[in-house]
N, C-alpha and C positions, 0 to 999 in steps of 0.2 A: 379575393374570399379572406374572411378573417376565418383564423384557424387557432387551436389550442398551442399551435408551433410559433406564429408570427404576431399575437395580439399585441405584444409589446411596441411594434412597429405599425400599428391602424389605429385609427380615428375611434374614439368613444363615444362621441355624439352619436344619440339615436340607437344606443345598445340598452337593454336593460339590467339591472346591476343590485345586486344586495350586500350590505356589509355584514360578513359572517365573523369577523372578529375586529375588536378595537379597544382601545385603553380607555374608551367612553362608554361605558356600558349600555346608557340609553340610546345609543344608536344602533347597536347591534341587532340584525333583523330589520332593518330601514331598509326598504327597496323603491326601485322606481327607474324610470327612465332618464338616461343624461342627455340634458339640454344643453349644456354648456361645460365647458371646460377651461381651466387657466390652468397655470405652472403648479400650483399646489392647491387647487380645489376642483369638485366636481358639483354642478348644480343639477338637481334631479327633481324630476317632476313626480311627486308621490300622489297616493290617494289623498292625503291631508296637505296637501299643496306643495309650493317649491321650497327645498330645503337645499342649502349650500353647507358641503360636508367637504373637510381637509381629506386631501388623499393619505398624506402620512398618519401613521400611527393606524392605520384601517386594513384589513385586508378585503377586497372585494370579490364576489363570484358573477361571473358571466354564465350563461348559457349558449354554446356554440353547437350547433348540427348534434341537437340532443348530448351533449357532454360539457358537464362543470367543469370552469376552468375559474381557479382561484389565483388573484394577483397581490401579491404585496405592494401596500402604498409606496414604499421606499423605490420602489422599481419604477414607476411611473410619474417619480416628480418631476415631472419638466414640462415646457410648454408642449401642445399638441405638435407642432410643425416642426421642432426640435426633435422631438420623439421618432417624429415620421422618418426624417434624414438619418438616423441611425441604422446601420446596417445590423443584420443578426450575426 
């Protein structure tokens, strides 16, 4: 089960997310479902189509168990299988 305490060690594909802070003001507020993840990018399915957004320089909001969790992009710049192997 994904919680706010262990989100960094879990798979992000399938989660809904929103960009809450970014060095690119044009993507703040962009939201959608993560459909793919690479070391440095999320691919989001949004209402306006597929968007590929860099993880770095962005803060991402996830809602887990009715609780908002914000994750800094620098903390998740790893390939998903490398991040899943890291212990908390």
